[in-house]
N, C-alpha and C positions, 0 to 999 in steps of 0.2 A: 619906431617900427620894430626895434628889436624885441620889445616886450610882446608885440603881437605875434612874431614868429616863434617866440618861446612858448607862448600859449598854444599856438597851433601844434608845435612839436610836442608839447606836453599832453594835449589833447590826443594827438594821434597815438602816442605811446600808451595812453590810457585805453583808447579804443582798441589797440592791439592787445594789451594785456587782458582786458575783459573779454575780447573774442576768443583768446587763447583759453582763458579760464572757462568760459562758457562752453567751448568746444570739448575740453577735457571733461566737463561735467556731463555733457551729452554722452560722451564715449563711455563714461563710468555707468550712467543709466542704462544705456543700450547693452553694455557687457553684462550688467546685472540682470536684465531681462532675458538675455540670451541664456545665461547660466541657470536662471530660474526655469525657463522653458525646458532646457536640457534634463534638469533634474526631475521635472514633472513627467516628462517623457519616459525617463528611466523607471520612475515609480509606477507609471501606468503599464510599462511592460512587465515589471515584477507582478503587479496585481493581476495582469491578464494571465500570466503563467500559473499563478496560484488559483485563479478561477478555473483554468483548464484542468489542473490536477484534482481540485475538488470536484468538478463535473465527472471525471473518471471515477473517482471514489464513490460518488453518489450513484453513478450507473452500476458499479459493482455491487453496492449495498442494496440497490433496488432489486437486482437480479437475485441476490441471496434472500431478500424478503419474499419475493414471489416463490422461491423454492421452498422456504420454510412454511409459507401459507399453504402451499400444496400438500406439504407433509402433515400439516395440522389437519387438513381436510381428510387425508388418508387415515390418519390415526384416530380420528374421531368416530370412525365407523365400527359397527358391532363385529364385523368380520375380522377387522385388524385385532381389535382387543382379545377376541377369542384365540386367534392365531399366536399372539404374544403370550397368552396365558398358558397355552399348550406347550409352546416351546421353552419358555423361560422357567415356568414353575411346575412342568410335567403334570398339568391338570387335565382331567378328562370329564366327559359328560356322564351323568347317571346311566348305568346299564352299559357303558362302553368299556371295551378292553383295550389296553395299550400294549402295543407290541413293539418292542425295541429290537432293532437289527444291529447287531455288534459286528464289527470288522472281525475278519478270521484272525486267530492268534498265530503268531510265528513260532516255529519250532525253536526251542531253546538251544538245541545242539543236533548235530548230524551224527547219529549214532552208527549208521552204516558206513561211514567213511573214516573209520578209525584205522590207525596203522597196525601193523602186525604186533609190534612191541606193546601197544596199548591193550590190545586184546589179551595178550599173554599176561600182562601186568593185572588186568581185571580178573583172570582166572585164578591167579595166585592168591588174590585177595589182599593185597596190600593197599 
């Protein structure tokens, strides 16, 4: 009878040991899956932020593209080319006279507001 109880005790300890090992193994696998899921969520959050930033940059670049395309349409016209040639290179059409309006010149000095001693000094001739 003693051998049967020892076998039962040995079998019970083996069952407990394997149950504990299996429980630890399950906890390790579940922990690994939780960590992997957390890392994937972090990566997804980072990628979503990058997508948002790139969308903003794309919107800015599309606006700039539209602006440049409208400028291309404006600069391709004959009127624009003529205006630029006149302003940049001072060109004119045959038979046309160019009139340049210059700003008024500033006086270099106020002669009427000279002091008494300056007037005497000028008369003496030094």
